[in-house]
VOBA-1610 file (N, C-alpha, C; in pm, whole numbers, padded with zeros to 5 digits, always signed):
BEGIN
Met-00004+00339-02013Met-00064+00438-02026Met+00090+00519-02108Pro+00050+00573-02219Pro+00161+00700-02245Pro+00193+00772-02121Pro+00410+00745-02218Pro+00498+00855-02111Pro+00422+01011-02078Ser+00355+01079-02234Ser+00297+01201-02144Ser+00234+01173-02004Arg+00130+01081-02044Arg+00086+01151-01916Arg+00075+01059-01807Arg+00220+01045-01850Arg+00253+00938-01708Arg+00358+01064-01640Arg+00417+01142-01693Arg+00558+01303-01687Arg+00396+01407-01566Asn+00291+01330-01611Asn+00212+01455-01652Asn+00158+01380-01473Ala+00115+01285-01420Ala+00115+01244-01327Ala+00172+01285-01225Glu+00291+01233-01274Glu+00453+01210-01197Glu+00406+01355-01121Ala+00359+01460-01228Ala+00385+01633-01217Ala+00352+01635-01110Thr+00198+01606-01123Thr+00143+01638-01041Thr+00137+01558-00838Arg+00148+01467-00871Arg+00202+01392-00788Arg+00338+01503-00679Gln+00405+01581-00723Gln+00498+01628-00676Gln+00447+01821-00655Ala+00387+01786-00724Ala+00327+01949-00685Ala+00240+01914-00613Ile+00102+01814-00590Ile+00069+01798-00409Ile+00192+01771-00293Leu+00293+01695-00346Leu+00394+01648-00211Leu+00456+01804-00149Ala+00496+01867-00257Ala+00518+01953-00263Ala+00439+02088-00185Ala+00319+02102-00216Ala+00255+02201-00143Ala+00174+02147-00007Ala+00146+01981-00036Ala+00145+02015+00133Ala+00231+01962+00247Glu+00381+01967+00216Glu+00516+01940+00333Glu+00493+02119+00379Gln+00430+02197+00302Gln+00493+02363+00349Gln+00336+02358+00455Ile+00236+02302+00384Ile+00095+02353+00499Ile+00147+02281+00599Phe+00162+02111+00606Phe+00132+02075+00687Phe+00268+02110+00827Val+00390+02199+00745Val+00520+02213+00801Val+00442+02371+00915Asp+00314+02422+00814Asp+00354+02563+00869Asp+00196+02551+01030His+00142+02391+00971His+00027+02451+01037His-00043+02283+01107Gly+00078+02159+01085Gly+00059+02085+01142Gly-00059+01961+01055Phe-00087+01834+01106Phe-00157+01787+01081Phe-00298+01829+01053Ser-00319+01847+01202Ser-00486+01902+01241Ser-00529+02063+01199Gly-00429+02106+01120Gly-00450+02245+01141Gly-00444+02265+00984Thr-00420+02137+00890Thr-00421+02170+00728Thr-00549+02086+00692His-00606+02149+00536His-00762+02106+00502His-00703+02039+00387Leu-00718+01968+00289Leu-00700+01905+00176Leu-00752+01992+00059Ser-00825+02121+00134Ser-00843+02266+00004Ser-00777+02325+00017Glu-00704+02371+00147Glu-00571+02458+00085Glu-00467+02381+00014Ile-00419+02248+00049Ile-00328+02158-00047Ile-00334+02241-00196Ala-00481+02218-00224Ala-00551+02203-00358Ala-00528+02317-00436Thr-00569+02375-00346Thr-00542+02539-00418Thr-00407+02545-00387Lys-00253+02506-00345Lys-00151+02571-00405Lys-00101+02525-00446Ala-00137+02386-00468Ala-00076+02247-00609Ala-00165+02311-00662Asn-00293+02385-00684Asn-00355+02367-00831Asn-00430+02305-00907Val-00456+02223-00793Val-00552+02061-00789Val-00642+02038-00805Thr-00725+01937-00796Thr-00816+01930-00722Thr-00877+01839-00572Lys-00986+01885-00542Lys-00933+01786-00388Lys-00928+01666-00455Ser-00979+01576-00578Ser-01000+01419-00573Ser-00882+01384-00637Leu-00830+01562-00709Leu-00677+01439-00729Leu-00622+01425-00614Ile-00599+01499-00551Ile-00530+01466-00419Ile-00540+01313-00406His-00659+01317-00380His-00833+01142-00282His-00730+01030-00375His-00683+01117-00486His-00639+00991-00625His-00523+00928-00609His-00426+01063-00595His-00291+01011-00551His-00264+00961-00444Phe-00365+01014-00342Phe-00232+00945-00205Phe-00382+00909-00089Gly-00505+00903-00133Gly-00637+00858-00045Gly-00574+00980+00096Ser-00683+00968+00164Ser-00697+01078+00241Ser-00578+01140+00262Lys-00617+01272+00404Lys-00513+01363+00408Lys-00399+01230+00521Lys-00494+01158+00558Lys-00383+01053+00737Lys-00321+01006+00569Asp-00319+00985+00496Asp-00228+00933+00370Asp-00150+00998+00342Leu-00183+01149+00306Leu-00056+01170+00230Leu-00031+01289+00388Trp-00090+01277+00503Trp+00069+01331+00592Trp+00119+01193+00613Glu+00084+01046+00602Glu+00219+00973+00656Glu+00322+00957+00556Gln+00258+01042+00419Gln+00358+00982+00265Gln+00488+01137+00364Ile+00451+01231+00349Ile+00526+01281+00364Ile+00633+01324+00473Lys+00585+01197+00638Lys+00700+01222+00698Lys+00788+01104+00630Arg+00720+00997+00563Arg+00789+00894+00471Arg+00902+00923+00423Gln+00863+01054+00362Gln+01014+01123+00275Gln+01076+01146+00317Gln+01044+01214+00454Gln+01086+01313+00489Gln+01192+01218+00592Phe+01161+01111+00718Phe+01260+00996+00704Phe+01368+00945+00671Ser+01292+00890+00515Ser+01342+00816+00450Ser+01531+00902+00380Gln+01540+01083+00394Gln+01618+01068+00330Gln+01722+01102+00459Tyr+01626+01111+00588Tyr+01764+01144+00722Tyr+01850+00960+00680Ala+01727+00873+00676Ala+01769+00743+00704Ala+01890+00709+00649Ala+01828+00753+00458Ala+01982+00685+00379Ala+02129+00778+00406Glu+02120+00877+00507Glu+02232+00936+00537Glu+02312+00858+00685Gln+02215+00781+00742Gln+02271+00726+00835Gln+02298+00596+00820Asn+02190+00517+00722Asn+02274+00384+00717Asn+02391+00349+00626Arg+02452+00462+00527Arg+02565+00479+00445Arg+02678+00504+00616Leu+02648+00573+00763Leu+02764+00591+00825Leu+02754+00465+00872Leu+02619+00421+00889Leu+02662+00289+00901Leu+02688+00134+00915Glu+02774+00168+00767Glu+02817+00069+00685Glu+02910+00104+00693Ala+02954+00234+00704Ala+03091+00310+00678Ala+03220+00263+00802Thr+03149+00235+00969Thr+03187+00280+01074Thr+03212+00138+01106Asp+03241+00089+01206Asp+03307+00035+01279Asp+03350+00036+01478Gln+03419+00156+01485Gln+03439+00171+01533Gln+03236+00250+01697Glu+03238+00192+01805Glu+03080+00234+01808Glu+03109+00346+01843Thr+03198+00397+01953Thr+03218+00500+01983Thr+03241+00656+01924Asp+03338+00592+01794Asp+03285+00647+01653Asp+03231+00685+01572Leu+03127+00604+01570Leu+02902+00635+01483Leu+02886+00652+01603Leu+02868+00645+01754Leu+02791+00696+01862Leu+02749+00873+01798Glu+02980+00932+01762Glu+02981+01075+01799Glu+02881+01152+01626Glu+03008+01050+01575Glu+02951+01086+01450Glu+02708+01090+01354Ser+02686+00996+01428Ser+02605+00956+01418Ser+02431+01136+01484Ile+02521+01160+01594Ile+02474+01282+01706Ile+02533+01409+01586Val+02636+01376+01509Val+02701+01536+01468Val+02604+01524+01317Gln+02608+01395+01249Gln+02504+01354+01151Gln+02387+01374+01218Tyr+02308+01447+01322Tyr+02126+01460+01284Tyr+02137+01556+01322Phe+02217+01640+01369Phe+02252+01789+01432Phe+02250+01804+01275Arg+02347+01809+01248Arg+02364+01837+01082Arg+02252+01852+00974Tyr+02150+01718+01043Tyr+02054+01743+00941Tyr+01951+01854+00911Leu+01912+01819+01069Leu+01788+01965+01096Leu+01898+02079+01086Gln+01978+02129+01083Gln+02074+02235+01113Gln+01991+02303+00933Lys+01992+02154+00854Lys+02003+02225+00706Lys+01839+02171+00653Asn+01819+02148+00780Asn+01609+02024+00710Asn+01522+02160+00856Pro+01557+02266+00839Pro+01460+02339+00881Pro+01310+02278+00872Arg+01243+02239+00804Arg+01121+02179+00769Arg+01115+02064+00878Phe+01218+01991+00839Phe+01173+01811+00956Phe+01145+01874+01076Ser+01278+01984+01116Ser+01265+01993+01292Ser+01142+02041+01307Arg+01130+02160+01231Arg+00948+02117+01232Arg+00896+02025+01249Leu+00816+01979+01078Leu+00744+01862+01172Leu+00713+01768+01218Leu+00878+01741+01279Leu+00915+01731+01476Leu+00831+01762+01569Thr+00887+01864+01532Thr+00800+01981+01638Thr+00680+01946+01674Trp+00529+01921+01574Trp+00398+01921+01504Trp+00412+01770+01509Met+00436+01703+01537Met+00428+01585+01529Met+00372+01480+01730Lys+00513+01582+01767Lys+00469+01588+01924Lys+00391+01697+01966Ile+00340+01796+01957Ile+00198+01887+01968Ile+00116+01782+01973Glu+00114+01734+01849Glu+00002+01624+01837Glu+00045+01484+01882Ala+00121+01514+01953Ala+00108+01320+01989Ala+00128+01231+01918Asp+00152+01228+01774Asp+00188+01182+01658Asp+00292+01046+01732Thr+00287+00975+01708Thr+00393+00878+01758Thr+00447+00828+01671Ser+00312+00817+01548Ser+00419+00687+01433Ser+00550+00779+01329Cys+00636+00694+01341Cys+00758+00733+01235Cys+00762+00648+01147Gly+00664+00587+01065Gly+00654+00452+01007Gly+00804+00403+01005Asp+00817+00285+00843Asp+00857+00177+00948Asp+01062+00172+00867Ile+01045+00314+00827Ile+01181+00313+00839Ile+01255+00352+00920Ala+01175+00505+00981Ala+01264+00525+01132Ala+01282+00430+01247Glu+01142+00364+01259Glu+01130+00288+01363Glu+01285+00108+01342Glu+01291+00084+01168Glu+01427+00013+01189Glu+01552+00077+01188Leu+01523+00240+01146Leu+01710+00303+01184Leu+01685+00255+01329Ala+01562+00240+01417Ala+01646+00315+01571Ala+01624+00119+01594Gln+01660+00122+01593Gln+01683-00061+01586Gln+01822-00091+01531Leu+01859-00013+01417Leu+02023-00088+01408Leu+02023+00026+01573Gly+02027+00157+01540Gly+02071+00263+01639Gly+02169+00132+01743Leu+02033+00059+01850Leu+02008-00013+01998Leu+02099-00077+01993Thr+02075-00175+01876Thr+02162-00320+01816Thr+02394-00209+01857Arg+02361-00118+01740Arg+02500-00064+01763Arg+02542-00058+01941Ile+02387+00037+02015Ile+02443+00036+02130Ile+02523-00058+02231His+02399-00107+02192His+02443-00219+02331His+02555-00298+02287Gln+02601-00305+02184Gln+02717-00422+02103Gln+02799-00371+02203Ala+02787-00183+02171Ala+02930-00133+02218Ala+02893-00175+02358Gln+02802-00181+02410Gln+02796-00142+02624Gln+02903-00289+02605Gln+02873-00401+02559Gln+02889-00544+02513Gln+03103-00505+02551Asp+03104-00457+02434Asp+03251-00483+02396Asp+03316-00354+02535Gly+03279-00312+02666Gly+03316-00236+02743Gly+03351-00084+02703Val+03296-00055+02556Val+03325+00045+02518Val+03213+00168+02492Leu+03145+00122+02598Leu+03065+00266+02621Leu+02921+00140+02789Arg+02910+00266+02869Arg+02910+00175+02978Arg+02783+00058+03005Lys+02811-00010+03075Lys+02685-00098+03076Lys+02525-00111+03211Asp+02543+00070+03262Asp+02439+00058+03327Asp+02307+00146+03308Ile+02331+00143+03168Ile+02216+00279+03096Ile+02156+00226+03029Asn+02015+00201+03031Asn+01966+00114+02924Asn+01951+00171+02703Pro+01984+00072+02642Pro+02051+00191+02553Pro+01911+00243+02428Leu+01813+00188+02484Leu+01733+00300+02520Leu+01695+00404+02488Phe+01766+00437+02642Phe+01735+00569+02693Phe+01890+00676+02640Val+01980+00578+02602Val+02085+00628+02524Val+02047+00694+02404Leu+01987+00646+02296Leu+01908+00688+02177Leu+01851+00798+02232Met+01750+00762+02288Met+01625+00875+02306Met+01690+01066+02407Thr+01808+01003+02459Thr+01894+01124+02502Thr+01988+01223+02454Phe+02012+01107+02271Phe+02109+01187+02196Phe+01967+01312+02102Ile+01839+01230+02060Ile+01774+01262+01930Ile+01712+01366+02035Gly+01637+01329+02145Gly+01615+01535+02231Gly+01732+01559+02279Leu+01839+01566+02306Leu+01921+01667+02305Leu+01934+01805+02185Val+01970+01711+02046Val+01970+01750+01944Val+01849+01834+01875Glu+01760+01794+01919Glu+01540+01868+01848Glu+01541+01942+01951Trp+01582+01937+02084Trp+01544+02057+02195Trp+01643+02188+02061Trp+01747+02164+02100Trp+01830+02305+02061Trp+01758+02317+01875Phe+01668+02210+01810Phe+01644+02287+01695Phe+01472+02325+01739Glu+01453+02321+01836Glu+01296+02369+01871Glu+01290+02504+01997Ser+01415+02497+02029Ser+01376+02568+02153Ser+01485+02685+02157Lys+01628+02748+02096Lys+01721+02756+02081Lys+01677+02960+02117His+01579+02966+02035His+01546+03055+01994His+01481+03115+02139Gln+01446+03095+02209Gln+01440+03105+02276Gln+01457+03169+02419Phe+01669+03067+02359Phe+01736+03148+02513Phe+01856+03199+02461Val+01855+03196+02354Val+01978+03228+02250Val+01898+03365+02146Pro+01927+03485+02191Pro+01899+03584+02145Pro+01975+03593+02018Ala+02102+03568+01953Ala+02224+03517+01884Ala+02139+03430+01781Ala+02029+03306+01858Ala+01999+03240+01705Ala+01905+03325+01680Asp+01864+03397+01675Asp+01692+03452+01575Asp+01814+03516+01435Ser+01951+03509+01377Ser+01935+03561+01316Ser+01979+03439+01260Ala+01936+03397+01101Ala+02026+03309+00937Ala+02214+03439+00982Gly+02279+03419+01020Gly+02412+03458+00997Gly+02498+03431+01048Pro+02605+03399+00988Pro+02710+03373+01075Pro+02697+03374+01256Glu+02685+03463+01309Glu+02625+03477+01471Glu+02507+03345+01500Ser+02373+03346+01386Ser+02412+03244+01424Ser+02469+03075+01442Gly+02568+03107+01308Gly+02598+02897+01300Gly+02685+02890+01369Gln+02774+03013+01478Gln+02891+03020+01564Gln+02804+02953+01707Val+02632+03001+01725Val+02578+02987+01842Val+02604+02816+01824Asp+02543+02763+01700Asp+02487+02658+01725Asp+02633+02568+01693Glu+02785+02577+01644Glu+02896+02437+01723Glu+02907+02496+01866Ala+02868+02656+01877Ala+02857+02634+02048Ala+02798+02504+02113Tyr+02656+02524+02062Tyr+02616+02397+02158Tyr+02651+02237+02129Leu+02659+02233+02008Leu+02671+02128+01943Leu+02782+02084+02016Ser+02985+02194+02029Ser+03046+02123+02101Ser+03040+02103+02251Ser+03018+02191+02306Ser+02911+02174+02445Ser+02829+01992+02453Met+02764+02002+02403Met+02670+01903+02417Met+02677+01760+02458Leu+02842+01723+02279Leu+02900+01567+02278Leu+02977+01597+02391Lys+03036+01742+02414Lys+03114+01693+02580Lys+03036+01648+02651Ile+02904+01685+02722Ile+02850+01627+02875Ile+02813+01491+02823Phe+02776+01456+02696Phe+02701+01369+02679Phe+02747+01283+02664Phe+02960+01241+02657Phe+02990+01139+02659Phe+03101+01159+02741Glu+03091+01280+02801Glu+03170+01200+02940Glu+03096+01237+03055Gly+03002+01182+03017Gly+02875+01070+03155Gly+02891+00965+03083Leu+02856+00893+02959Leu+02860+00799+02860Leu+02982+00683+02917Leu+03075+00703+02924Leu+03173+00646+02857Leu+03222+00604+02936Pro+03340+00441+03041Pro+03225+00313+03139Pro+03338+00445+03231Arg+03343+00406+03338Arg+03385+00423+03506Arg+03512+00353+03562
//
């Protein structure tokens, strides 16, 4: 394929991905139609099928793209941090910061829960397994208490972080703005959440 055609094909793929991400974030998988994506990307439905297959395949690609960005950051942290308690706290903070900076990813996660979509792809599953391994090792080393299932530790910290970005506007009026006050509320929650999480998790 000539370079110009390859560039055009890649540009078409990126236009489809950008349009699909926006519409999936706004309407979820069930509420999205390929015709909407085609219109927004200024392509035909047949081109979407050519590049990505079905709507389900495109949805999986969007999820993979989003999870891979977070996984790359988390893997760097796993490689750079040896102390398990530091790693766990930094992992929580990093996930919080990632959702804070990427509201589209947070919305995508919400739609997955609404639609009972339990598939996070191999990237997310591999990352979860790495996290479980490090939590288990910390328990064996006496750094974290041993009477809690590592899976529940992981689920708790993920749940505490995701809940904030899904539900904070219902409980904290100041979080409705995008200004400094909203950022202050985020920081206050993060600080309190870390205290609650770790003071109950350290060995007794």
